[in-house]
C-alpha positions in Angstrom: -4.3 14.4 3.0 -2.6 17.7 3.8 1.1 18.0 3.9 2.6 16.0 6.7 5.5 18.4 7.1 3.3 21.4 7.5 5.6 23.4 5.2 5.4 24.5 1.6 8.4 24.5 -0.7 8.5 27.6 -2.8 8.9 25.5 -6.0 6.1 23.1 -5.1 3.5 24.8 -7.3 5.6 24.6 -10.4 6.5 20.9 -10.1 5.1 18.8 -12.9 3.2 15.6 -12.1 5.2 12.8 -10.6 4.5 10.3 -13.4 6.2 12.5 -16.0 9.2 13.7 -14.1 11.5 10.7 -13.8 14.6 12.6 -14.8 13.9 15.4 -12.4 13.2 13.0 -9.6 16.6 11.3 -10.1 18.2 14.7 -10.2 16.5 15.6 -6.9 17.8 12.4 -5.3 21.3 13.2 -6.6 21.2 16.6 -5.1 19.9 15.2 -1.8 22.8 12.8 -1.7 25.2 15.7 -1.7 23.5 17.2 1.4 20.9 19.5 -0.3 18.1 19.5 2.2 16.0 21.7 0.0 16.0 18.9 -2.7 15.0 16.3 0.0 12.2 18.6 1.0 10.9 18.5 -2.6 11.1 14.7 -2.5 8.9 14.7 0.6 6.4 17.0 -1.1 6.3 14.8 -4.1 5.8 11.5 -2.5 4.4 11.9 1.1 0.7 11.5 0.2 1.3 8.4 -2.0 3.3 6.8 0.7 0.7 7.7 3.4 -2.2 6.3 1.4 -0.4 3.0 0.9 0.6 2.7 4.5 -2.9 3.6 5.6 -4.2 0.5 3.6 -1.5 -1.6 5.2 -1.9 -0.6 8.9 -5.4 0.6 8.9 -4.9 3.5 11.4 -4.5 7.1 10.2 -2.3 8.2 13.0 -0.1 5.2 12.8 0.1 5.7 9.0 1.3 9.3 9.5 3.9 8.2 12.1 5.2 5.5 9.7 5.3 8.0 6.8 7.3 10.4 8.8 9.7 7.6 9.9 10.0 6.4 6.4 11.2 9.8 5.2 13.5 10.1 8.2 15.1 6.7 7.3 15.3 7.7 3.6 17.2 10.8 4.6 19.7 8.8 6.6 20.1 6.2 3.9 20.0 8.5 0.9 23.7 7.7 0.1 22.6 4.1 -0.6 20.3 5.2 -3.5 22.1 4.2 -6.7 19.2 4.4 -9.2 18.8 0.7 -9.7 15.1 1.2 -8.8 13.0 4.2 -9.4 12.8 6.9 -6.6 9.3 6.0 -5.6 10.1 2.3 -5.6 13.1 2.9 -3.3 11.0 5.0 -0.9 8.1 2.6 -1.0 10.4 -0.3 -0.1 11.5 1.6 3.1 7.9 2.4 4.0 6.4 -1.1 3.4 9.2 -2.7 5.4 8.4 -0.4 8.3 4.7 -1.3 8.0 5.4 -5.0 7.9 7.7 -4.8 11.0 5.1 -2.8 12.8 2.3 -5.3 12.0 4.5 -8.1 13.2 5.2 -6.4 16.5 1.6 -5.4 17.1 0.1 -8.8 16.3 -3.5 -7.7 16.7 -6.6 -8.0 14.7 -7.1 -5.0 12.4 -10.4 -3.7 11.3 -9.8 -1.1 8.7 -10.8 0.6 5.5 -9.0 0.4 2.2 -10.5 3.7 1.2 -8.2 6.6 0.2 -8.7 9.6 2.4 -9.8 11.6 -0.7 -12.5 9.1 -1.7 -16.2 10.1 -1.2 -18.7 7.7 0.3 -18.8 4.0 0.5 -18.4 3.2 -3.2 -14.6 3.3 -3.3 -14.3 0.9 -0.4 -16.8 -1.4 -1.8 -15.1 -1.5 -5.2 -11.7 -2.3 -3.6 -13.1 -5.0 -1.3 -15.1 -6.4 -4.2 -11.8 -6.8 -6.2 -10.4 -9.0 -3.5 -13.6 -10.9 -3.0 -13.9 -11.7 -6.7 -10.4 -13.1 -6.8 -10.7 -15.4 -3.8 -14.2 -16.7 -4.7 -12.9 -18.0 -8.1 -16.4 -17.9 -9.6 -17.8 -20.2 -6.9 -21.0 -18.2 -6.7 -23.2 -16.5 -9.3 -24.0 -12.9 -8.9 -27.6 -13.6 -8.0 -26.6 -15.5 -4.9 -25.0 -12.5 -3.3 -27.7 -10.9 -1.0 -25.8 -8.2 0.8 -22.7 -6.9 -0.9 -21.8 -4.4 1.7 -21.8 -7.1 4.4 -19.5 -9.2 2.2 -17.1 -6.2 1.8 -16.9 -5.8 5.5 -16.1 -9.5 5.8 -13.3 -9.1 3.3 -11.8 -6.2 5.2 -12.0 -8.1 8.5 -10.4 -11.2 7.0 -7.6 -9.1 5.4 -6.9 -7.7 8.8 -6.3 -11.1 10.2 -3.7 -12.1 7.6 0.0 -12.1 8.2 1.7 -8.8 7.4 3.5 -10.2 4.3 0.3 -11.6 2.9 -1.6 -8.4 3.5 1.1 -6.4 1.8 1.2 -8.4 -1.4 -2.6 -8.5 -1.7 -2.9 -4.7 -1.2 0.0 -4.0 -3.6 -1.4 -6.2 -6.3 -5.2 -6.1 -6.0 -5.7 -2.6 -4.6 -2.7 -0.6 -5.6 -2.3 -2.3 -9.0 1.4 -2.9 -8.9 2.7 -5.3 -11.6 4.7 -8.4 -10.5 8.1 -6.9 -11.3 7.3 -3.8 -9.3 6.3 -5.9 -6.3 9.4 -8.0 -6.5 11.5 -4.9 -6.6 9.8 -3.3 -3.7 9.9 -6.4 -1.5 13.3 -7.6 -2.7 12.1 -11.0 -3.8 12.7 -13.1 -6.9 9.8 -13.0 -9.2 8.9 -16.6 -8.7 9.0 -16.2 -4.9 6.8 -13.1 -5.2 4.2 -15.0 -7.3 4.2 -17.9 -4.9 3.7 -15.6 -1.9 0.8 -13.9 -3.7 -0.8 -17.2 -4.5 -0.5 -18.3 -0.9 -1.9 -15.0 0.3 -5.0 -15.4 -1.8 -5.5 -18.9 -0.5 -5.1 -17.6 3.1 -7.7 -14.9 2.4 -10.0 -17.4 0.9 -9.6 -19.7 3.9 -10.4 -16.8 6.2 -13.6 -16.1 4.2 -14.6 -19.7 3.8 -17.1 -19.8 6.8 -18.7 -16.7 5.5 -18.8 -17.8 1.9 -20.2 -21.2 2.9 -22.9 -19.4 4.9 -23.8 -17.3 1.8 -24.1 -20.5 -0.3 -26.6 -21.9 2.1 -29.0 -18.9 1.7 
């Protein structure tokens, strides 16, 4: 995905990768808190694509994901004084973004048919792999591999079922089984106790399995 802001910060090319610049990220946030708009611009450059990719998986619509990404950074700028460093910079931003997405999904209340594929992925393989991860978890070894006749059809069923889940369930499934967040990261982002988070994830997997039950039963009969 290209830059959402349409601008290029002069220092962007020299910034080191996000995952090895924790101290610099905190420094940027501290500068932004003092009113340094240039520092906040660098924050946008660093994180906008990661935020967008996650929101796209949650809401399923590229334009809606772009709008939510822009709104997330707008809210982050307004709330920058509330950043105290208890959570990492990305976790703080992601919390704002995912809460916006959940609120949007609650308001819309419509069935979503969407892809989990990153915009940069090539072909169907990435989507299939991600859907397969969810399918494998909810099936709980109920079927042997040789029973599966059409994997692509199954993956589409998983994506369709995911789109019918409540926003909170969809969020935890995508964060855990697609994004790869650990439990503590998820709890920090969602503002939940660890036990509550694990319970919600368990219920989400049960809900997804229930959505898939008619299809899985049909596969077994083949």
